[in-house]
C-alpha positions in Angstrom: -91.0 -53.8 40.8 -89.1 -53.9 37.6 -87.5 -57.1 36.3 -85.6 -55.7 33.3 -83.6 -58.4 31.6 -85.5 -61.3 33.0 -86.6 -63.7 30.3 -90.1 -65.2 30.9 -89.0 -68.5 29.5 -86.3 -68.6 32.2 -89.0 -67.8 34.8 -91.1 -70.7 33.5 -88.2 -73.1 33.4 -87.1 -72.2 36.9 -90.6 -72.5 38.2 -90.9 -76.1 36.8 -87.4 -76.9 38.2 -88.1 -75.5 41.7 -91.6 -77.2 41.8 -90.1 -80.6 40.9 -87.1 -80.2 43.4 -89.5 -79.1 46.1 -91.9 -82.0 45.6 -89.1 -84.5 45.3 -87.8 -83.2 48.7 -91.2 -83.2 50.4 -91.7 -79.5 50.1 -94.5 -77.4 48.4 -94.3 -74.2 46.4 -96.9 -71.5 47.0 -100.0 -72.6 44.9 -100.5 -69.0 43.8 -98.5 -69.4 40.5 -98.4 -65.7 39.7 -97.1 -64.8 43.1 -94.6 -67.6 43.0 -93.3 -66.6 39.5 -92.9 -63.0 40.8 -90.7 -64.4 43.6 -88.8 -66.4 41.0 -88.2 -63.1 39.0 -86.7 -61.7 42.2 -84.5 -64.7 42.6 -83.3 -64.4 39.0 -82.7 -60.6 39.4 -80.7 -61.2 42.5 -78.7 -63.9 40.7 -78.0 -61.3 38.0 -77.0 -58.6 40.5 -75.0 -60.7 43.0 -74.2 -64.0 41.3 -76.4 -66.0 43.7 -80.1 -66.4 44.4 -80.6 -64.3 47.5 -84.1 -64.3 48.9 -86.0 -61.5 47.1 -87.7 -60.4 50.3 -84.5 -59.7 52.2 -81.7 -57.1 51.7 -78.6 -58.9 50.4 -75.2 -57.5 51.0 -73.8 -58.5 47.7 -71.1 -60.7 49.4 -72.0 -64.4 49.1 -70.1 -65.4 52.3 -72.3 -62.9 54.3 -75.5 -64.0 52.6 -75.3 -67.8 52.6 -78.1 -67.9 55.2 -80.5 -66.2 52.8 -79.6 -68.0 49.6 -82.7 -69.8 48.5 -83.7 -72.1 50.0 -82.7 -70.1 53.1 -81.5 -71.5 56.4 -84.8 -70.4 58.0 -87.2 -72.2 55.6 -87.9 -75.3 57.6 -88.4 -73.5 60.9 -90.7 -71.0 59.3 -92.8 -73.7 57.6 -93.0 -75.6 60.9 -94.0 -72.6 62.9 -96.0 -70.4 60.4 -96.9 -72.8 57.5 -94.7 -70.7 55.1 -91.2 -69.5 54.7 -90.5 -65.7 55.1 -91.2 -64.9 51.5 -93.9 -67.6 51.1 -92.2 -69.3 48.2 -92.3 -72.6 50.2 -95.5 -73.5 52.1 -96.9 -76.3 54.2 -99.2 -79.0 52.8 -102.1 -77.3 54.5 -101.5 -74.1 52.5 -100.7 -75.9 49.3 -104.0 -77.8 49.5 -106.0 -74.7 50.3 -106.8 -75.6 53.9 -104.9 -72.6 55.3 -103.8 -69.2 53.9 -100.4 -67.6 54.1 -100.0 -65.2 57.0 -97.2 -62.9 58.1 -94.0 -64.6 59.0 -91.6 -62.8 61.4 -88.0 -62.3 60.3 -85.7 -64.9 61.9 -82.5 -63.6 60.4 -80.3 -62.1 63.1 -79.2 -58.5 62.9 -76.0 -57.9 60.9 -74.1 -57.4 64.1 -75.0 -60.9 65.4 -74.5 -62.8 62.1 -71.7 -65.3 62.1 -72.0 -65.7 65.8 -73.7 -69.1 65.6 -74.3 -70.6 68.9 -72.9 -74.0 69.6 -75.2 -77.0 69.0 -76.3 -78.2 72.4 -76.7 -82.0 72.9 -77.8 -84.0 75.9 -75.1 -86.5 76.6 -74.4 -89.0 79.4 -70.7 -89.0 78.7 -68.1 -87.7 76.3 -68.6 -87.8 72.6 -66.8 -90.8 71.2 -63.9 -90.3 68.8 -65.3 -90.7 65.3 -63.3 -91.8 62.3 -64.8 -89.0 60.1 -66.2 -85.6 60.8 -70.0 -85.2 60.8 -71.4 -82.4 58.5 -74.8 -80.8 59.0 -76.8 -79.1 56.3 -77.8 -75.7 57.7 -81.0 -75.6 55.6 -82.6 -79.0 56.3 -80.5 -80.5 59.1 -79.3 -83.5 57.0 -76.3 -85.2 58.7 -73.5 -87.2 57.1 -70.2 -88.5 58.2 -67.4 -88.1 55.6 -64.2 -86.3 54.9 -65.9 -83.3 53.2 -69.5 -82.3 53.0 -71.4 -83.6 49.9 -71.4 -81.4 46.8 -75.2 -81.3 46.9 -77.4 -82.1 49.9 -79.4 -85.2 48.9 -82.4 -83.8 50.8 -82.8 -80.2 50.0 -80.4 -79.9 47.1 -78.3 -76.9 48.4 -74.6 -76.8 47.6 -71.7 -77.9 50.0 -71.1 -74.3 51.2 -74.3 -74.5 53.1 -72.9 -77.3 55.4 -71.2 -76.8 58.7 -69.1 -79.1 60.7 -71.3 -80.7 63.4 -69.0 -83.0 65.2 
């Protein structure tokens, strides 16, 4: 894979930034630094191509609104780590993998087919009665599940650091 135009100092800088952000948020990057930096090269290449850091292991459309679910960190990261100890591209891994107790294995694709994207199913809750009227809307981060009640979603998720376009109205 060719990464023409990717500056290695940018790769190193992004590696350190992602590592710090991941650890601050309770996540771990893949301990194979060469593998991880290769993924970072792919993220940077996709940022050059599309203007956003689409997952390097998925085919991006080139339209940000269609690809929000695969902008790193993707909407599927936490589910993948919980179920398979790594996200789809294995940039983010569980503590067990980060500490060498497990190895990365194949992670199945969770992203729905193009024809089903945008058809998000309603969030199902168990309730004993009607939802009370709230003074503010509740916003949910599609990446980590963080909830907040305010007029607009936060500019940056305080948990996983994604931008406000990754929030959806929850209630």
